[in-house]
C-alpha positions as CSV (number, residue, x, y, z in Angstrom):
1,X,48.7,-2.6,-23.0
2,X,46.3,-5.6,-23.5
3,X,47.0,-6.8,-20.0
4,X,46.2,-3.3,-18.6
5,X,42.9,-3.2,-20.6
6,X,42.0,-6.7,-19.2
7,X,42.4,-5.6,-15.6
8,X,40.5,-2.4,-16.4
9,X,37.5,-4.5,-17.6
10,X,37.7,-6.7,-14.5
11,X,37.5,-3.6,-12.3
12,X,34.3,-2.5,-14.1
13,X,32.5,-5.8,-13.5
14,X,31.3,-4.9,-10.0
15,X,29.9,-1.6,-11.3
16,X,27.9,-3.3,-14.0
17,X,26.9,-6.0,-11.5
18,X,25.4,-3.4,-9.2
19,X,23.4,-2.1,-12.1
20,X,21.7,-5.5,-12.3
21,X,20.6,-5.6,-8.7
22,X,17.1,-6.8,-7.9
23,X,15.0,-3.7,-7.3
24,X,11.5,-5.2,-6.5
25,X,10.6,-8.6,-5.1
26,X,7.5,-10.5,-4.1
27,X,7.4,-12.4,-0.8
28,X,6.4,-16.0,-0.1
29,X,3.1,-16.0,1.8
30,X,4.6,-17.0,5.1
31,X,8.0,-15.2,4.6
32,X,9.3,-14.1,8.0
33,X,10.3,-10.4,8.0
34,X,12.6,-9.1,10.7
35,X,13.3,-5.7,12.1
36,X,17.1,-6.3,11.5
37,X,19.1,-8.7,9.4
38,X,19.1,-11.4,12.1
39,X,16.8,-14.3,12.7
40,X,17.1,-13.6,16.4
41,X,15.6,-10.2,15.7
42,X,11.9,-9.3,16.3
43,X,9.8,-10.9,13.7
44,X,7.6,-8.2,12.2
45,X,4.9,-10.7,11.1
46,X,4.0,-11.4,14.7
47,X,4.7,-8.0,16.2
48,X,1.2,-6.4,15.9
49,X,2.3,-3.0,17.3
50,X,5.3,-2.7,15.0
51,X,3.4,-3.8,12.0
52,X,0.6,-1.4,12.4
53,X,3.0,1.4,13.2
54,X,4.6,0.6,9.8
55,X,1.3,0.8,8.1
56,X,0.3,4.1,9.8
57,X,3.7,5.9,9.6
58,X,5.1,4.5,6.3
59,X,2.0,3.4,4.4
60,X,3.5,0.0,4.0
61,X,2.1,-3.6,4.0
62,X,3.8,-7.0,3.4
63,X,2.4,-9.9,1.5
64,X,0.9,-9.9,-1.1
65,X,2.2,-6.4,-1.9
66,X,5.4,-6.1,-4.0
67,X,8.4,-4.8,-2.0
68,X,11.1,-2.4,-3.1
69,X,14.6,-3.6,-2.2
70,X,16.4,-0.7,-0.4
71,X,19.7,-2.6,0.1
72,X,21.3,-6.0,0.4
73,X,23.4,-7.5,3.1
74,X,24.7,-11.0,2.4
75,X,21.7,-13.3,2.1
76,X,19.3,-10.5,3.2
77,X,17.1,-7.9,1.4
78,X,16.2,-4.7,3.2
79,X,12.6,-3.8,2.6
80,X,10.8,-0.6,3.6
81,X,9.5,-2.3,6.8
82,X,12.3,-4.7,7.7
83,X,14.6,-7.4,6.5
84,X,13.9,-10.7,4.7
85,X,16.1,-13.6,3.7
86,X,16.5,-13.8,-0.1
87,X,15.3,-17.4,-0.1
88,X,11.8,-16.1,0.8
89,X,11.7,-13.5,-2.0
90,X,11.7,-13.5,-5.8
91,X,11.8,-10.9,-8.5
92,X,8.4,-9.5,-9.4
93,X,6.6,-11.3,-12.3
94,X,7.2,-9.6,-15.6
95,X,3.5,-9.1,-16.2
96,X,1.9,-5.8,-17.1
97,X,-0.9,-4.5,-14.8
98,X,-4.2,-5.3,-16.7
99,X,-6.8,-2.6,-17.2
100,X,-9.5,-4.8,-15.6
101,X,-8.1,-4.5,-12.0
102,X,-9.1,-0.8,-11.8
103,X,-12.3,0.2,-10.3
104,X,-12.7,-3.2,-8.6
105,X,-12.6,-4.0,-4.9
106,X,-10.1,-6.6,-3.6
107,X,-10.1,-7.8,0.0
108,X,-7.2,-9.0,2.0
109,X,-5.7,-9.2,5.5
110,X,-2.8,-7.1,6.9
111,X,-1.8,-10.0,9.1
112,X,-2.5,-13.7,9.2
113,X,-5.7,-14.2,11.2
114,X,-4.0,-17.0,13.2
115,X,-1.5,-14.5,14.6
116,X,-4.3,-12.2,15.6
117,X,-6.1,-15.0,17.4
118,X,-2.9,-16.2,19.0
119,X,-2.1,-12.8,20.3
120,X,-5.5,-12.4,21.8
121,X,-6.4,-9.4,19.7
122,X,-9.8,-10.6,18.5
123,X,-11.2,-7.1,18.3
124,X,-8.4,-5.7,16.1
125,X,-9.6,-5.1,12.5
126,X,-7.0,-6.3,10.1
127,X,-9.0,-6.9,7.0
128,X,-8.7,-4.3,4.3
129,X,-10.3,-3.3,1.0
130,X,-8.0,-2.3,-1.9
131,X,-9.4,-0.1,-4.6
132,X,-7.4,1.5,-7.4
133,X,-8.5,4.2,-9.9
134,X,-6.7,5.8,-12.8
135,X,-6.9,9.6,-12.5
136,X,-7.6,9.7,-16.2
137,X,-8.0,6.9,-18.8
138,X,-5.1,8.4,-20.7
139,X,-2.9,9.0,-17.7
140,X,-0.5,6.8,-15.7
141,X,-1.5,8.6,-12.5
142,X,-3.3,6.4,-10.1
143,X,-5.2,6.8,-6.7
144,X,-5.0,3.8,-4.4
145,X,-7.4,3.4,-1.5
146,X,-6.4,0.9,1.2
147,X,-9.1,0.9,3.8
148,X,-9.1,-1.2,7.0
149,X,-12.7,-2.3,7.7
150,X,-14.3,-0.4,10.6
151,X,-11.0,1.4,11.1
152,X,-8.7,4.0,9.5
153,X,-7.1,3.6,6.1
154,X,-4.7,5.3,3.7
155,X,-5.1,7.0,0.3
156,X,-2.0,7.0,-2.0
157,X,-0.9,8.7,-5.1
158,X,0.8,6.3,-7.5
159,X,2.3,5.9,-11.0
160,X,1.5,3.0,-13.3
161,X,4.7,1.6,-14.6
162,X,4.1,-1.5,-16.8
163,X,4.3,-4.3,-14.2
164,X,3.9,-2.2,-11.0
165,X,1.7,0.5,-9.5
166,X,4.3,2.5,-7.5
167,X,2.9,4.6,-4.7
168,X,4.8,7.7,-3.7
169,X,2.7,9.8,-1.3
170,X,0.0,8.9,1.2
171,X,-2.3,10.3,3.9
172,X,-3.8,8.5,6.8
173,X,-7.6,8.9,6.8
174,X,-9.5,8.3,10.1
175,X,-13.1,8.8,9.0
176,X,-15.4,10.5,6.5
177,X,-18.2,12.9,7.3
178,X,-21.1,14.2,5.1
179,X,-21.1,18.0,4.7
180,X,-24.2,19.0,2.7
181,X,-22.7,22.4,2.0
182,X,-19.8,20.9,0.0
183,X,-20.0,20.4,-3.7
184,X,-17.2,17.8,-3.8
185,X,-14.8,17.0,-0.9
186,X,-11.9,18.2,1.2
187,X,-9.3,16.8,3.6
188,X,-9.2,18.3,7.2
189,X,-6.9,17.3,10.0
190,X,-8.8,15.5,12.8
191,X,-5.8,14.5,14.9
192,X,-2.1,14.9,15.0
193,X,0.0,12.7,17.3
194,X,3.6,11.5,17.3
195,X,4.3,12.9,13.8
196,X,1.2,11.2,12.3
197,X,-1.5,13.4,10.9
198,X,-4.9,11.9,10.7
199,X,-7.3,13.3,8.2
200,X,-11.1,13.3,7.8
201,X,-12.7,13.3,4.3
202,X,-15.5,15.9,4.3
203,X,-17.7,15.1,1.3
204,X,-20.9,16.5,-0.3
205,X,-24.1,14.8,-1.2
206,X,-22.8,13.9,-4.7
207,X,-20.3,11.5,-3.2
208,X,-22.6,10.0,-0.5
209,X,-23.8,6.5,-0.3
210,X,-26.3,5.5,2.3
211,X,-25.2,2.2,4.0
212,X,-27.8,0.1,5.7
213,X,-26.8,-2.3,8.5
214,X,-29.7,-4.9,8.7
215,X,-28.5,-6.5,12.0
216,X,-28.9,-3.3,14.0
217,X,-31.4,-1.7,11.6
218,X,-29.4,1.5,11.2
219,X,-28.6,3.5,8.1
220,X,-25.5,5.8,7.8
221,X,-23.9,8.1,5.3
222,X,-20.7,7.0,3.7
223,X,-18.0,8.3,1.3
224,X,-18.2,6.5,-2.0
225,X,-15.0,6.5,-4.0
226,X,-16.8,4.9,-7.0
227,X,-18.6,8.2,-7.5
228,X,-15.4,10.2,-7.9
229,X,-15.1,11.9,-11.3
230,X,-11.9,12.6,-13.2
231,X,-11.9,16.2,-11.9
232,X,-12.3,14.8,-8.3
233,X,-9.4,12.4,-8.8
234,X,-7.1,15.1,-10.2
235,X,-7.9,17.3,-7.2
236,X,-7.3,14.4,-4.8
237,X,-4.0,13.6,-6.5
238,X,-2.8,17.2,-6.2
239,X,-3.9,17.5,-2.6
240,X,-2.2,14.3,-1.4
241,X,0.9,15.3,-3.4
242,X,1.1,18.5,-1.2
243,X,0.2,17.1,2.2
244,X,1.1,13.4,2.0
245,X,4.0,11.5,3.5
246,X,6.4,9.4,1.4
247,X,5.6,5.7,0.9
248,X,7.1,2.9,-1.2
249,X,4.0,0.7,-1.3
250,X,4.0,-1.3,-4.6
251,X,1.3,-3.3,-6.2
252,X,1.9,-6.0,-8.8
253,X,-0.3,-8.3,-10.8
254,X,0.3,-11.0,-8.2
255,X,-1.0,-8.7,-5.5
256,X,-4.4,-8.6,-7.1
257,X,-4.3,-12.3,-7.9
258,X,-3.6,-13.2,-4.3
259,X,-6.5,-11.1,-3.0
260,X,-10.2,-11.9,-3.2
261,X,-12.3,-9.8,-5.6
262,X,-15.3,-8.4,-3.8
263,X,-18.6,-6.9,-5.0
264,X,-20.7,-4.7,-2.6
265,X,-24.4,-4.2,-2.9
């Protein structure tokens, strides 16, 4: 009977081992991410088209964002955008998200500038601004803005979970337009192509910021997320929850620490 019990326990080891699998990892800065679990596969880091399709269709980005591990295969992790060798990834730091990262702007790049230059895509905007806001100071609901400068961006709903901000739904926003007849804002579809819906933010005077470009001596109206109230954020969270597409974008403490904090006039 003792021998039978011993073998029963041995049989349970893989089950308990699976429960201990790594769920989220952080990538080395230059970690190569491939479309399949082969080093002969297309390297996503240098595939501009594939990378930006992943950003547009899945709301995903690589370094320095945390990555959910979808599965493992030998020495590989499957991530939402592709595959990475385990030697280039490590479990996320066990550090809680501090309150002081909210309502601050952080600037980064979706792809290494040297790759952009090498590929001859000098006009491609790859820099982005990351801005996170709690929906309510007593809530773990979060709105995440990830905006590519002079280009489109995404807005995500997320949950704060100790050491991660886990996004779940996102919409792709093409532009923002002032509508003086609006009290707050609304999302309207400006284009739909290949399964991707692009939205415009129509916003009222209350959320407007006049942006001045000194080089060309032109002023323009712009949507200002810093002016969103708790009521606005709740409405935005609910709307994106209804119309958004699923995403597994994750933000850790190291994500913020590896970006440059930015202040705008």
